[in-house]
C-alpha positions in Angstrom: -79.3 75.8 -65.4 -79.5 74.5 -61.7 -77.8 76.3 -58.8 -77.8 73.8 -56.1 -78.7 74.8 -52.4 -75.9 73.6 -50.3 -75.7 72.5 -46.7 -72.5 71.6 -44.8 -72.1 69.2 -41.8 -69.0 69.6 -39.7 -68.0 67.9 -36.5 -66.2 68.6 -33.3 -63.9 65.8 -34.1 -63.6 62.7 -36.3 -66.3 60.1 -36.0 -68.8 62.6 -34.6 -71.3 61.3 -37.1 -70.9 63.6 -40.0 -71.1 60.8 -42.6 -74.1 59.2 -41.1 -76.1 62.5 -40.8 -75.0 63.6 -44.3 -76.2 60.3 -45.7 -79.5 60.8 -43.9 -79.9 64.2 -45.6 -79.0 62.8 -49.0 -82.0 60.4 -48.6 -84.3 63.0 -47.1 -83.8 65.6 -49.9 -84.0 62.7 -52.6 -87.4 61.5 -51.2 -88.6 65.1 -51.3 -88.0 65.2 -55.1 -84.6 67.1 -55.1 -81.8 65.8 -57.2 -79.1 65.5 -54.6 -75.5 65.0 -54.6 -72.9 64.5 -51.8 -69.7 66.3 -51.7 -66.6 65.9 -49.6 -63.7 67.9 -51.0 -60.9 65.9 -49.5 -61.3 62.6 -47.8 -58.7 60.5 -45.7 -59.9 57.0 -45.8 -58.7 53.5 -46.7 -62.4 52.5 -47.5 -62.9 53.1 -51.1 -65.7 53.1 -53.7 -65.5 52.4 -57.4 -67.6 54.5 -59.6 -69.2 53.2 -62.8 -66.3 54.5 -64.8 -63.7 52.7 -62.8 -62.5 55.5 -60.6 -61.9 55.5 -56.8 -63.5 57.8 -54.2 -64.1 57.7 -50.6 -66.6 54.9 -49.8 -68.7 57.3 -47.7 -69.5 59.5 -50.7 -70.4 56.5 -52.9 -72.8 55.3 -50.2 -74.2 58.9 -49.9 -74.8 58.8 -53.7 -76.7 55.5 -53.4 -78.7 57.1 -50.6 -79.5 60.0 -53.0 -80.3 57.6 -55.8 -77.7 59.0 -58.1 -74.6 57.5 -59.7 -71.4 58.4 -57.8 -68.7 60.5 -59.7 -65.3 61.7 -58.7 -66.6 65.3 -58.5 -68.2 64.1 -55.2 -64.8 63.4 -53.7 -62.2 64.8 -56.0 -59.3 64.3 -53.5 -58.8 61.1 -51.6 -56.0 60.5 -49.2 -55.0 56.9 -48.5 -52.4 56.5 -45.8 -49.9 53.9 -46.8 -47.1 54.4 -44.4 -46.4 56.5 -41.3 -46.4 60.1 -42.4 -47.0 59.1 -46.1 -50.1 58.6 -48.2 -51.1 58.0 -51.7 -53.0 61.0 -53.1 -55.7 60.0 -55.4 -57.1 62.8 -57.7 -60.2 62.3 -59.6 -60.1 58.5 -59.0 -56.6 57.9 -60.1 -53.4 57.8 -58.1 -51.6 61.1 -58.5 -48.5 60.8 -56.1 -47.3 59.4 -52.8 -46.6 62.2 -50.6 -45.3 63.0 -47.0 -47.8 65.1 -44.9 -45.6 68.2 -45.0 -45.1 67.9 -48.8 -48.9 67.7 -49.3 -49.5 70.7 -47.1 -46.7 72.8 -48.7 -47.0 71.9 -52.4 -50.4 70.5 -53.1 -52.5 73.1 -51.6 -53.1 75.4 -54.7 -53.6 72.5 -57.0 -56.1 71.0 -54.5 -58.0 74.3 -54.2 -58.3 74.4 -58.0 -59.6 70.9 -58.3 -62.1 71.4 -55.5 -63.4 74.6 -57.1 -63.9 72.9 -60.3 -65.8 69.9 -58.8 -68.0 72.2 -56.7 -68.9 74.3 -59.8 -69.9 71.1 -61.6 -72.1 69.7 -58.9 -73.7 73.2 -58.0 -74.8 73.4 -61.7 -76.1 69.8 -62.0 -78.0 69.3 -58.8 -80.8 70.8 -56.8 -79.4 70.0 -53.3 -75.6 69.6 -52.3 -74.9 67.9 -49.0 -71.3 68.8 -48.0 -69.4 66.9 -45.4 -66.4 68.3 -43.6 -63.6 66.3 -42.0 -62.2 66.1 -38.4 -62.7 69.5 -36.8 -62.9 73.1 -38.3 -61.1 74.3 -35.0 -57.7 72.8 -35.9 -56.0 76.2 -35.5 -52.6 74.8 -36.6 -54.0 73.8 -39.9 -56.6 76.3 -40.9 -54.4 78.4 -43.0 -54.2 75.7 -45.6 -57.2 73.5 -44.8 -59.2 72.2 -47.8 -62.2 70.5 -46.3 -63.9 72.6 -43.6 -64.8 76.3 -43.4 -62.9 77.2 -46.6 -65.4 75.0 -48.5 -68.3 76.4 -46.7 -67.3 79.9 -47.8 -66.6 78.7 -51.3 -70.0 77.1 -51.6 -71.7 79.8 -49.5 -73.2 77.0 -47.3 -74.7 77.2 -43.9 -73.0 74.9 -41.5 -74.5 72.5 -38.9 -72.0 71.5 -36.3 -72.3 68.0 -34.9 -71.1 66.8 -31.4 -70.9 63.2 -30.2 -72.4 63.0 -26.7 -71.4 59.3 -26.4 -67.7 60.4 -25.9 -68.6 62.8 -23.0 -67.9 66.4 -22.8 -70.2 67.4 -25.7 -71.0 70.8 -24.6 -67.3 71.6 -24.0 -66.4 70.4 -27.4 -69.3 72.4 -29.2 -68.6 75.5 -27.2 -64.8 75.2 -27.7 -65.2 74.6 -31.4 -67.4 77.7 -31.8 -65.1 79.9 -29.8 -62.1 78.9 -31.9 -63.9 79.7 -35.2 -63.2 83.1 -36.9 -66.1 85.5 -36.6 -67.1 85.2 -40.2 -67.2 81.4 -40.0 -69.0 81.3 -36.6 -71.9 83.3 -38.4 -72.3 80.3 -40.8 -73.1 78.0 -38.1 -77.0 77.9 -38.1 -77.3 75.3 -35.4 -75.8 72.2 -33.7 -76.9 68.5 -33.7 -76.0 66.4 -30.6 -75.5 62.9 -31.9 -75.6 59.4 -30.4 -77.8 60.3 -27.5 -78.9 57.5 -25.1 -81.3 58.0 -22.3 -83.9 60.4 -21.0 -84.0 63.5 -23.0 -85.5 65.6 -20.1 -82.2 65.1 -18.2 -80.4 66.7 -21.2 -82.7 69.7 -21.6 -81.1 72.0 -19.0 -77.9 71.6 -20.9 -79.4 72.4 -24.1 -81.1 75.6 -22.7 -77.8 76.6 -21.2 -75.8 76.1 -24.5 -78.5 78.1 -26.5 -78.2 80.9 -24.1 -74.4 80.9 -23.6 -73.6 80.6 -27.5 -76.8 82.1 -29.1 -76.6 79.0 -31.5 -79.8 76.9 -31.5 -79.7 73.1 -30.9 -81.6 71.8 -33.9 -81.5 68.2 -33.2 -80.7 65.5 -30.6 -80.3 62.3 -32.7 -80.5 59.0 -30.6 -77.8 56.3 -30.9 -78.5 54.2 -34.0 -77.3 50.8 -35.0 -77.1 51.4 -38.8 -76.3 49.0 -41.7 -74.6 51.8 -43.5 -70.8 51.3 -44.5 -68.4 53.0 -42.1 -66.1 55.5 -43.5 -62.8 54.6 -41.7 -61.1 52.2 -39.4 -61.6 54.6 -36.4 -64.9 52.6 -35.8 -63.1 49.3 -35.4 -62.6 50.0 -31.7 -66.3 49.3 -31.3 -66.2 45.9 -32.7 -65.8 42.7 -30.8 -62.4 41.0 -30.1 -63.9 38.0 -28.3 -66.3 35.3 -29.7 -70.0 35.7 -28.7 -70.6 32.2 -27.2 -74.3 32.5 -27.9 -73.8 32.3 -31.6 -73.0 29.2 -33.6 -70.4 30.5 -36.2 -67.2 32.2 -35.2 -65.8 34.4 -37.8 -62.3 35.9 -37.1 -61.0 38.9 -39.2 -57.3 39.8 -39.1 -56.9 43.5 -38.1 -53.5 44.6 -39.4 -52.4 48.2 -39.2 -53.1 49.0 -42.9 -56.4 47.3 -43.0 -58.6 48.7 -45.9 -62.1 48.2 -47.3 -63.2 46.3 -44.1 -66.8 46.9 -45.1 -66.4 43.7 -47.0 -67.3 41.9 -43.8 -70.4 44.0 -43.1 -72.9 41.3 -44.3 -72.0 38.9 -41.6 -73.2 41.2 -39.0 -76.6 40.7 -40.5 -76.5 37.0 -39.9 -78.1 36.1 -36.6 -75.9 33.2 -35.8 -72.6 34.8 -36.8 -70.1 36.1 -34.2 -67.6 38.6 -35.9 -64.5 39.5 -34.1 -61.2 41.3 -34.9 -57.8 39.8 -34.2 -54.6 41.5 -33.7 -52.4 39.0 -32.0 -51.8 35.1 -32.3 -53.2 34.7 -28.7 -56.7 36.0 -29.9 -56.9 33.7 -33.0 -58.4 30.7 -31.3 -60.2 28.2 -33.7 -62.7 30.1 -35.8 -64.9 28.5 -38.4 -64.1 31.1 -40.9 -60.9 33.3 -41.1 -60.9 36.3 -43.2 -57.9 38.2 -44.3 -59.2 41.5 -45.6 -57.7 44.2 -47.9 -54.5 46.1 -47.1 -53.1 49.5 -48.2 -49.6 48.1 -47.6 -49.5 44.3 -48.0 -45.8 43.9 -47.3 -45.7 45.9 -44.1 -48.9 44.1 -43.0 -47.2 40.7 -43.6 -44.3 41.9 -41.4 -47.1 42.6 -38.8 -48.3 39.1 -39.1 -44.8 37.9 -38.4 -44.2 40.3 -35.5 -47.5 39.4 -33.6 -47.1 35.6 -34.2 -50.2 35.4 -36.5 -48.2 34.3 -39.4 -47.3 31.0 -37.8 -50.6 30.8 -36.1 -52.6 31.1 -39.4 -50.6 28.2 -41.0 -51.0 26.1 -37.8 -54.8 26.8 -37.9 -55.1 25.4 -41.4 -53.1 22.4 -40.7 -54.9 21.4 -37.3 -58.5 22.5 -37.9 -61.2 22.5 -40.5 -61.2 26.3 -40.8 -62.2 28.0 -44.1 -59.8 30.8 -44.9 -60.8 33.7 -47.2 -58.4 36.3 -48.6 -59.5 39.5 -50.3 -57.4 41.8 -52.3 -54.2 42.4 -50.0 -55.3 39.3 -47.9 -55.3 37.3 -51.1 -51.8 38.3 -51.9 -50.8 37.4 -48.3 -52.0 33.8 -48.9 -49.6 33.3 -51.8 -46.1 32.1 -51.7 -44.4 35.4 -52.4 -44.9 39.1 -52.9 -42.5 41.0 -55.0 -42.0 44.8 -55.0 -39.5 45.5 -57.7 -40.5 49.1 -58.0 -40.7 49.7 -54.2 -44.3 50.7 -54.6 -44.9 49.9 -50.8 -41.5 49.5 -49.0 -37.7 49.4 -49.6 -38.0 45.6 -49.4 -37.8 43.7 -52.9 -39.9 40.8 -51.8 -41.3 39.1 -48.8 -42.6 35.4 -48.3 -46.4 35.0 -48.1 -48.3 32.3 -46.0 -47.9 29.8 -49.0 -51.5 28.7 -48.5 -52.4 29.4 -52.1 -50.2 28.3 -55.1 -49.5 31.8 -56.6 -47.2 34.8 -56.4 -47.9 38.5 -56.6 -45.8 41.3 -58.2 -46.7 44.8 -57.0 -47.1 47.2 -60.1 -47.0 51.0 -60.5 -50.4 51.1 -62.1 -53.6 50.7 -59.9 -56.5 48.6 -61.0 -59.9 50.0 -60.3 -62.9 48.4 -61.9 -66.4 47.1 -61.3 -66.4 43.4 -62.0 -68.7 40.3 -62.2 -68.3 36.7 -62.9 -69.1 33.1 -62.1 -67.7 31.7 -58.8 -67.4 28.0 -58.3 -67.4 26.7 -54.7 -67.9 23.2 -53.4 -69.6 22.0 -56.6 -71.9 25.0 -56.9 -71.8 28.0 -59.1 -72.7 31.6 -58.3 -73.1 34.7 -60.1 -71.1 37.3 -58.2 -70.3 41.1 -58.6 -68.1 43.6 -56.9 -65.2 45.8 -57.5 -61.3 45.6 -57.6 -58.8 48.1 -56.3 -55.2 46.9 -56.2 -51.8 47.6 -57.4 -50.6 44.0 -57.6 -50.8 41.3 -60.4 -51.0 37.8 -59.1 -49.9 34.7 -61.1 -51.5 31.4 -60.3 -49.0 28.5 -60.6 -51.4 25.6 -60.6 -55.0 24.8 -59.3 -58.4 26.2 -60.3 -59.3 29.9 -60.5 -62.0 31.0 -58.0 -64.1 33.3 -60.5 -64.5 33.1 -64.3 -65.1 36.6 -65.8 -65.4 37.7 -69.4 -62.0 37.3 -70.9 -60.1 36.6 -67.6 -60.2 34.6 -64.3 -59.7 35.8 -60.9 -58.3 34.4 -57.6 -57.6 30.8 -56.8 -58.4 28.1 -54.3 -56.9 25.0 -52.8 -57.8 21.5 -54.0 -59.9 21.1 -50.7 -61.4 24.6 -51.1 -60.7 25.4 -47.6 -58.5 28.3 -48.6 -59.9 30.8 -51.4 -58.6 34.1 -52.4 -59.9 36.8 -54.7 -59.4 40.5 -55.7 -63.1 41.0 -55.7 -64.3 43.3 -52.9 -67.9 43.0 -51.8 -67.7 39.2 -52.3 -69.8 38.6 -49.2 -72.4 41.1 -50.4 -73.5 38.5 -52.8 -76.2 36.7 -50.8 -76.4 33.3 -52.5 -72.6 32.7 -52.1 -72.5 34.0 -48.5 -75.4 31.8 -47.6 -73.9 28.7 -49.1 -70.5 29.5 -47.4 -72.2 29.7 -44.1 -74.3 26.7 -44.7 -71.2 24.7 -45.4 -70.0 25.6 -41.9 -73.5 24.8 -40.5 -73.4 21.4 -42.1 -69.9 20.6 -40.7 -70.9 21.7 -37.2 -74.3 20.1 -37.3 -76.2 23.3 -36.3 -79.5 24.3 -37.4 -79.9 26.4 -40.6 -81.8 29.8 -39.9 -85.4 29.9 -41.2 -84.9 33.5 -42.5 -81.8 34.6 -44.4 -80.9 38.2 -44.8 -80.5 39.8 -48.3 -78.0 42.4 -47.6 -78.4 44.9 -50.5 -82.1 45.1 -49.7 -81.4 45.5 -45.9 -78.9 48.4 -46.7 -81.4 50.1 -48.9 -84.2 49.8 -46.1 -81.4 51.2 -43.7 -81.3 54.4 -45.8 -85.0 55.0 -45.2 -84.7 54.1 -41.5 -81.9 56.5 -41.0 -83.7 59.3 -42.9 -86.9 58.6 -40.8 -84.9 58.9 -37.5 -83.2 62.0 -38.5 -86.4 63.7 -39.9 -88.0 62.8 -36.4 -85.3 64.3 -34.2 -83.8 67.2 -36.3 -85.5 70.4 -37.4 -85.1 69.8 -41.2 -87.4 72.7 -42.0 -85.1 75.2 -40.3 -82.1 73.9 -42.1 -83.9 74.2 -45.5 -85.1 77.7 -44.7 -81.7 78.6 -43.8 -80.3 77.1 -47.1 -82.8 79.4 -49.1 -81.8 82.4 -47.0 -77.9 81.9 -47.6 -78.7 81.6 -51.4 -80.5 85.0 -51.2 -77.6 86.6 -49.5 -79.0 86.9 -46.1 -75.8 85.8 -44.6 -75.6 85.7 -40.8 -79.2 86.6 -40.3 -80.8 85.3 -37.1 
């Protein structure tokens, strides 16, 4: 029976780069012949991933499993927290909704059950794999939360894992954040930190060297890597990264794609393939004044569709989207919650999302949605028809609604059922299928339809997104291997297994 060697990556704060570095190590270990699994005990994210058995986990762990070349399971992320309202979230346990909880209720009442679930999953993975790449969350130095935390140093102790601490130099104050984090750790936990990685570095490394020397002398903790800033094609874990994306059109690019960014935006990785298209400008819109006249408008998924429809109305986007359809030749695509918004009405008889019984939708598609207590999570595939052409498409569904199409044509024909719908002129389409745009043939055709209308040149080379993403795993692993002392990390993993805890 295997006994996996674990390594844990923690950060000085959210978005320090833990997920990316963990993904790199999943690929590095796999390339070296080790059967490798990712693990994040508790993930708070609105970006989900559906496993082959139709369960829901954090998208980062699903992507890390892909990087490792293994099938994702719920043991890799046994607890997923999906914020649905202020101070309230849906708790997903082993891929299925468990309960909606307030933050205080979760902390006070769920802790012991959560600890038991984590221990069970950790035991399964440790005995099925050779290497375990564990990711923390936020910061291990949240002193107000540490007595009941379920994702950082408690997990390192449980797995007897050495810890690498990651700091983000792009934000500034990286040495202060690293030193402060180390000083706030308990002595036992501080001994677990075998080194730090400074992430997202730009510039001349020689100018950073005096700081690295000072840090090692002051803390006694080695700097085992300085990773340069990387533009990766790997799915982002959460919406904190949206602040980096454009809000204005890139005038040098022919196609303008606008994405509505509502407060409960989820699974925004659906739009990632457009960033690989050389002539596409992708921008996020939060107010009617920002909408303009895009060529394609995307309404992505939402964790709380009704509240996000209220957001559209409050910001003037609701009326602006309707005017856009009436006055321009825009193509509007709604996915999951965005699809529901495009319909005539959203009903919530069980108050799954809000106290409201129902709310009017944009009425751009001839259908109505009723929110249900049971969540649909499933991998799916079918035949999509668009502008006289047919395409085999595949993706996944995660939703709590059931939509009833009153008239018109379905968008996708699946085995035993249909999905989505479209207007007669096919300028508005909607579907529950996430990853729709990851299907290259359909995405290429959709963009070529815009190019034809605008009389712009077709690109000579077209990106094939899934192949690009697989190549991105190797590019990421190559970069991290070049700039991080992987051998030292592997040596420490072996030492910890042998009980040489805290050795220099």
